[in-house]
N, C-alpha and C positions, 0 to 999 in steps of 0.2 A: 483606331490605329491598327497597323498591320502587326501580326505576330506569326513567326515561323512555327508551323505545327508538325513538320516532318520534312524529309528530303523531297524537294520539289513541291512542297505544300505550304500554304499559308492561309490565314484567316484575317478578315477585317470586320470590326464591329463599330456601329454608330447608330444612335437613336432608334434602336429596335431592329436594325438591319444587320445581317451578317452575310458576308461573301466568303465562300470557301473555294480556294483555288488549288486544284490537285492535278498531278500528272502521273502517268505510269499505272493507273488502275486498269484491271482487266476490262475489256469491252469498251473502253473509252477511246483508245487509239488517238490520243491528243491531249490537250489541256481541258479540264472540266471546270466550269464555273457554276457553283451551286449557290443561288441566292435564297436567303431565308428571311422571314419576317416574324419577329417575336419568337425566335428559336424554332419555328415551324418551317419545314422545307417548302419553298414556293415555286421556284423555276430552275431549270437546269439547262446549261448551254455548253458548247465545246468549241475549241479552236483546233483545227486539224489541217493536215496537208494530204489530200486524197492521193492514194497510190503509194505513199511513203510512210514508213514508221518513223516516229521521232526517236532520236537517240536518247539514251538515259540522261536524266537531268545532270548538268554539270555544276551549276551554281544556283542557289536560291538565297537571296539576302535582301535586306531592307536598307535603303539609303535615303535619309531624310523622310519624306512622306510617301516614297515610292517603293513598290515591290518589284524586284528584278529576278527573272528566271531565265536561264539560258540552257539550250540543248545543243552542244557543240557537235561538229561534224566528226565522223569516224569512218573507218573503212567499210563497215557494214551499214552505216546510216549516212548517205550522201547529202541529205537535206538537214540543215541546222535551223533552229528557230530561237528568237529572242523575244521576250515579253516583258514589258514594263506596265504596271498598273498603278494609277493614282485615283483615290477617291476624291471627287469634286464636290459632291453635295449629298447629304442624307437628311431628309426631314420625315415627317410622319407619313407622307404619301409617295415620295420619290427618292430613289437612290441612283446617283449618277457616277459612273466610273470611267475614267479615260484609260484607254489601252493603246500602247504603241507596240506593234507586232512587226518583227522583221524576219525575213527568210533569206537564206543563202545556200549555195550548193558547191560541191566539189566536182560535179559532173560538167563535162564539156558541152553537152547538149541536153537540156531539160526545159520543161514548160510547166513548172509546178503551180498549183492553185493554193491560195490560202482560203480555207472554208470555215465559215461561222454558221452554226446551226443550233436549234433549240430542240430539246427532247420532248417527246409526247408521253402521256401516261403519268404515273407518279414520278415527280422529279428526283426522288431518291433512287429510282430504278428506271431511268429514262430509256425510251426507244428512239433511235436517231433516224432521220430521213423521212419523217412523216408530217412535220409541222411546216407549213408554208409561210412565206413572208409577204406582207402587203406594203407597198410604198404609199404612204399617206400624204407626204408633202415632198415636192421636188421643184424648187424654184430656180434651178440651174446653178445656184451657189452652194446648196446643201440639200441633202435628202434625209428624210425621216422614215424609217422602216419599222414595222411592227410584226412580230410573230402572230399568225392568224388566230390561234386558239389560246385561251387561258388554260391553265393546267388543271387536271382533275387529280384527286387523291386526297390524302389526309391533311395536307397543308393548305395554306391560304392561296387564293387565286392571285398570283403575281404575274403580270404581263411583262414581256421583254421587248424592248425597242433598241434600234441601232441608229446612230446619227453619224453621217459622213459629210464633211464639207467639200468645197470645190477642189481642195488639194488632193483628195482621194477619189473623187468621182470618176476620174479618168482611168483609175485602176480597177474599177468595178467590172466584173464580167458582163458582157452584153446580155446574157441570159437573165440578168436582173430586171430587164425591161418587161419581162413576162412573169408568169408564176414560177416559183422555184421553192424548194424546201431548204435551200441554203443561200447565204450571201457569200459570193466568191470574189476574191480579188486576184488580179494578175492572170496567169494562164498563158502568157506569151513567153518568148525565149528569155531565159535568165542566164546571163553570162557568169561563168565561173569567177568567184571572188567578189562579186557585187552583192551588197546587202540591199534588199528591196523592202521598204517599210510603208505601213499605213497606220493611221491614227484614229480608228473608230471609237466612238463613245457608246457605252452600254447604259441603258436607262431601264431600271426596273421600277415598277409602280404597283400599288395595290388598288388602282383604278385607272380609268382612261386619262391620258395626259392631254390637257387642252392644247389647242394649236398655239395659243398665246405662250404657254409654258414651253412648248417645243421650240418656238422661235427665240425665247429667252435663252434656252440651253444652247441653241445654235450660235447665238452671239458670244456666249462664253467660249465655245470651241474656236470660233474664228479669231479670238483674241489670244489664244494659247500659242506659245512658240512652236514653230514647225520643227518636228523631230525627224524629218525624212532626209534620206540621202540617196535618192533614186539615181 
């Protein structure tokens, strides 16, 4: 279950997995997701909007089985962000978390990207912008992407994957067709007052995820209610 651990921070634990969600840390410049296995740090990822600093966290609360974190607009921070996270599955090999991420702006002319990336080196002290993503499966209805390298360091080797279904594939940046060190959504004009959302699933595992399992998770995602209001 989720537990609030600080302002803009929360933790989830289940079956040997722990996910620590934090914001506002130095050198993170976004929201950091730290996945741990048996209390050893395994993989680090972050959600950011390149070129913009997120405003201070406005709300962080738990409603039902979902974690809600919001970063409201301000005069100095014209890009706001909303994050909802729900743990879907946690077994001995795989940890699946649904995220619904929304961005909005007070600017009249802006083209923000929503960027998801994985840190290299020790996940407790990650270096951003060096880990590439590989698209393993893309059947037109959903795409399965995996961070290229397993992590080195003191913790276990935990691999990070992302799953997007057809509802979000049109929002993926065209650069995802080639090699990239981040998965980016949007990038086109964002009208003032409009909230733009995507619903990617994060999959952490302590081994390679078979294609059969990936397709099973994709079926789960396609059956989830659509949380978008593009």
